N, C-alpha and C positions, 0 to 999 in steps of 0.2 A: 971850354967852359962847361964843367959837367956839375951833375948833382950826384952825389955818393952817399951811400950808407955804409955802416960796418958790415962786413960780410956775414956775420952771424945774426944780423937783425931780423927779427920775425917779419918785419915789413917786406923783405926780400923773398918770402916764401910765396908759393902760387895761390895760396888761400887768402892772402891778403889782397883787398880790392883797391886798385888805383883808378880813379875817374876823373872827369871834368864836370863842372855845373853850370847851369844858365837858369832863367826864370821867364815865364811867359811875356809879361808887360816889357821886359828889358830887351828881348829880342825879336819877338814875333812880327810886329808891324801889323799890316792888314786889320787895321783898326775898323774899316768899314764892313768887315765880315762879322762882326761880334757886336755884342751889346755894349754900350758906354760903361766904364768902370770908375771908381772913385778918383783914380790917377789921371783919367782923360779929364775930369772936371777939375782936379787940382793943377794940372799943367796948363789949363786955360785961364787961370786966375793969374793977373800979372804980379810979378815978383816972387812967385813960389819957387821957379826953377832958374838956376842961376844963368843959365845962358838963353832963357825964354824958350826952350825946345819941349817936345813932347814924344810921345811913343808911338805916334801914328804910323811912322815908318821904320824907326829902330834899325834893326839888322835884316829887315825883310825875310825872316826866317821861314814865315809861312810859305813864301814863294820859293825860297832857296834851300829848303830844308834836305832835299836829296844830296846836293852838294856839300851841305853841313854835316850830314852823316858820314859821307867819304873823308871829309876833314877829320872828324872825330875818330874814325877807323885808322887814319894815317898817323894818329898820335898813340897807337898801340894801348889804347885803355881797356880797362876790363868791363866799365860802367859809364853811363851817362846819367847825370841827374838833372831834370828838367821839371817845370811845373805846368800844370794843367790850368789853363784860364777859364775860371767859372762863367765869365760872361761869353766865352766862345761856344760852350758845351751845352748851356742851359738857357732857355727862352725865358721871357718875362713871366709866361703862364706857368713856369715850372717844368715844362716838358723838354726832352732832349732836343737840341739842334744838331740833327744828324750830319751836316756838313762840317761842322766843328768836331764832332766825335770823330768823323771819317779821317780828318786830318791827323789826329793822334793815333788812329788805329793804324794808318799807313806808316806813320814815324816809328811806331812800336814794331810792326811788323818787320820793317827794314833793319831797325837795329838788332832784333832777335836773329834775323837771317845772318847777320855779321857776327853773332856770339857777343855782342855788348848788352850787358844787363841794364834794363832800363829801371832807373830809381826815380819813381814819380812823386813829387809834392803836390798835393791837393789844393793848397792855398798859398800863394806867394804874393799876398797883398792887393790883388786886383778884384776888390769886392764889386760885384755889379751896382751900379749907381742907383737904381730903382730900389735895391735893398737898403742901401745908405739913406735914401729918401724916407724910408720908414724907421730910422733910427740906427741903422747899420749895427756895429757891435755894441751899441749901448743898449738895443732892443734884445731881450733874452730870446725872442722867437727866431733871430738870425742864427742862433746855434742850431736850432732844429731845421732850418733851411739848409744849412750847411750838411747836417745829417741826411737829408733828402738827395742832396747833390752827390754826396759820397756813394749813397745806395745806387743811384742811377747810373753814375759813371763807372763804378766798379762792375756792375752787371754788363754795362756796354762793351767795357776793354776786356772782358773774359779773362783768359788765363795768359795774357800778353806781357803782364807787368811783374817784374821780380821783387820790388819793394815799394811800399807806400809810406810817405810820411803825411801825416795829417796837416800840419802847419809848419811854415818857415818862419822862425823868429817872432813869436807872439809879443816880445818886448817892443819890436819896431811898430807893429800894428797898433799896439795900445798906447805906449808910451810916446813914441814919437808923432803918432797919427792923431791920437784924442787928448793927449796930456800937454805936450808942449808944441803941438801944431806944425812942426817942420816936415812932416809927411803927410799924405792923404789920410783923412779928409780935411785935415787942418784945424783940428778942434783943440782948444786950450783950457783944461780945467782938470785938477787933480782927480776929482770924483769921476770924471769921464775916463780917464786913464785906467784907473783902478777897476772900473765897471766893465770897460772894454776888454781888459785883461781876463777878468773873470768869465765873461761870456764867450772867449775864444778858447780858454781852457775846458770849459764846459763843452763847446763844440768838439774839441779834440776828443774828449771821452766819448760823446755820442759817436763821433766818426770812428773811432777805434772798436766800438761795440758792433758797428757794420761791418768793419774789416774782419774782425773775429769771426763773424758770423758768414759773410758772403765770399771772403777772400783769406781762408786760413792758411793757405800755402804760401802766400807772400810775407815777406818780412815787413812788419808793421810798427811804425813808431812816430816820433815827433822830432822836430829840429829846433833847437834852442841856441840862442847867441849869448855868449858870455865875454864881458869886459872886466877881467879881474881887477879888484879895488886894492890899492896899497896905500899905507899911510905916508905922509910926506915926511914926517919924522916918527920916532918910536916913543914919543910922549903918548901917555894914556888918552888924552884927548884926541889926538889924530889917529890912534889905533881905533878908538871908538867910531869915530867919524867914518873911517874906511869900512868898518864892520857894518855900519848902518847903511852906507852906500850899496854895499855889496848885497845886503838883504833887499834892498829896494829895487835894484837894477837887474840883479842876477837871480838870487834865490827865489824871489816872488814867483818866478815861472817854472822852477823846478820842484820846490818844497811841496806844492799841491799834488804833484805827480806821485811822489813816493811817500810823503808823511801826512798827506790829507789835510793839510792846514796851510795858512801863510805864515810867512816869518814874522818873528817878534815885533818888528817895526810897524806893523799894523796897528800896534797900541800907541805909537807915537802919532798916528793920523787922527785928525779931527773926525768926529763920528760921521759927520756928513761926507767926509772923503772916503769912507770905507765901502767896499763893494757890498751890495746885498747878495747873500749867499743863502739859498734855500735849502732846507733840509735834504740830504742825500746827494746835494751837489758834488761834494768832495769824494764820494763812493763812485761817481760817474767818471770824474776827472782822473782818478787814480786806477785807470784800466791798466792791466799788464800790457806792457810794451815789449817787442821783440828786439828793438835797439833804440838807442838815444843818439840822435844827430847832434854834433857840436860844431858851432861855427865860431871861429876865433880870428881875431885880426889885431888887436892891440890890448893894452892895460889902460887903466886911469889911475891917477894919484890924487888923493883927497887929504884935506886937512880940517880941522875944526873950524866952524863958523858961529857966532853967537847968534845970529839972525836964522841960520838954517840948521839942519842936523849935521851937514857936511857941506863942503865946497871943493870942487875938483880945480886942481891948479895945472898950468901948462908946464910941462918940463921943456924949458925953452932951448936948452942946448943938446937935447936928446936927438938922435938919428930918427928922421921921420920919412913917410911915404909922402907922394905927391898930393894926398887928401888931407895931409897933416896929422897922420896917426903915428905915434911913436912905435919904432921898431923895438921890441923887447921880448924876444923868444922864450926866455925865462919863465915869463908869465904863463905861457901855453903848458909847459910841463907843470908848473905850480897848479894851475887850473885843473888839470886833468887828474893829478894826484889828489887834490882837495876833494873834488867831487867824487873820486873813487873811495875815499875815506869816509865822506859824509852820508852817503846813500848806497843802498843795495841796488847797483846798477846793472842792466842788461848790457850787452856787447855795445861798444861806442864806435860810431863812424864819424870821423872828421868830415862833415858834409860841406864846409866852405873853410878856405884858408887861402890867403893871396895878398897882393898889394897893387895899389894904384901907383904907377910911376909915370914920369913925363916922357913917354915914348916918342921917339922920332924914326921915321921911316926913311933910310939913306940908301940909294942905290938898291932899292928892293928888299933891304934888310932892316930888321929892328934889333939892334944889339943891346938888349936890356938886361945887362950884367948885374944892375942893382936888384931886379926881381929875381935873377937866379940866386944871388945872395940871400934874399929874403926866403925863398923856398928851401935853400939848403940849411939854413939855421932853424927854420920852422918844423922840416921833417926830422932834423936831429932832436928837437925839442919833443916831438911825438915819440920818436925812438927812445929818448931817455925816461918818458913817462911809461912805455911798455916795460922797460927793463925793471921799474918799481912796481910793477905788477898791475897796471891798467890794461883792461882789455880791449884794446883798439883794434878794429877789423878792417878798417878801411880809411881811405883819405882822397878827397875830391879837390882838386884845384879850383879856386875862383879866380877868374871864370874861364870857360871855354875861349870866349871872345870878347873884345871891347863891345860896349853895350850902352843903353840908357841907364845912366847912374843915378836915378832918382832925382833927388833935389839938386844933385849936381849937373843934370843933363848929360851932355856928351863931353863934358870937359875932362872927366877922369877916366883914365883906362886901366882896367884890370885883367884884361884878357892876356892869354898866353898866345892869342892869335890876333893880329892887328886888323882892324876894320876900317876902310877908307869909306866914309858914310856917303861920299858922293857917287862912287862907282860900286860900292857894295863889294870891293874885291877883299878877299881875306889872304892875310899873309902871316904864316906860323913865325913867331918871335924866336929869338934864341932861347928864351925860357922854355917855349913850347917844344923845341928841339931837344933840350936838356932834359926836361920830363920825360919826353918819349924815350930817350936813350936810358934814363934811369928804369923806366918800366920794363923795357926790352933787355935789361941786363940780369933779370932775375933767373 
């Protein structure tokens, strides 16, 4: 059970980066050693998390980080992408929590000693609850609090970081968290979603200014997720519906970065639902970035709907992952090529790609051939995009290990390493071994 690429693939050159990725709230545990965040609050409300669980323990990475770094090294990866927990490193008065900072300094030092490049995400959804209490991402002030956090942490970490991403998936924080409410903080209003997105993008621009000034030698950018939108039929109505969905779900988060405006669908919104944009905001948002991180998992199919601008339909007979997402690797190639043709992009890193599968550990092994198939087809899709001229420089598997999967709790396993949550034992799955062997084959 191998993952292979064509011998001539640029992905097999030594300057292509292969890595694994995680996020703070999903793996760290040790909730008693940091401030509460919006996900702690969200998990505590009945019905929000499918299995009623929370992130207080997760994978106990704060406790087990040293063996986790050994695990990462054993996979032969070039890089490890992880996020810093804002509530772990900044106290409520805005000063540094040195104990929290030291945890990341020790982690970074160990990674660097092993030659594993640290790719640090500054915000992966765990907003301190006391900031949410003041309005969270609906409050413009939060963008400036983020800027201050970035400044403090970048100075504290010094030259240990290889790459910084300001945000992971603004779409999820804004749309899922403030517009439809299935993620923390669980708010439900179109105006909230649009305003939160604007303040997050503003915070990204402010954070980039800090990085350009204080950390000019790191690779600095942002990570966006994309779910390409396809029409159900080739009728003009369905094509229009898919285009509008794409503008709302995908282009809304990238167009301001490169074109200094929101997509045309903003004109379809009621005036009260449009974000308040102050003069100069787009100039701040559209800071030059060294890379664009792209997260991809699946596509979405839309048809016209008389009551809404578009309606997503379920592809009933299509192959799907354990979380119910259609497996459609061609969308990955289509996405990368279309973004390449639409915008003047910096180098691209695939910062997340992977699949939840119904893993079973039998005789100490996880034979996740379905996940290996997923990685094979999606790495091929990336390779196909590169052959069409897209400048992809790296690929990170999501995720290093099974973890707290947000609203799904611990029900869905995305890892290439199996975690027994009772014992915290880690077991590399067949997919992890196949990924290791691909990397080692270069």
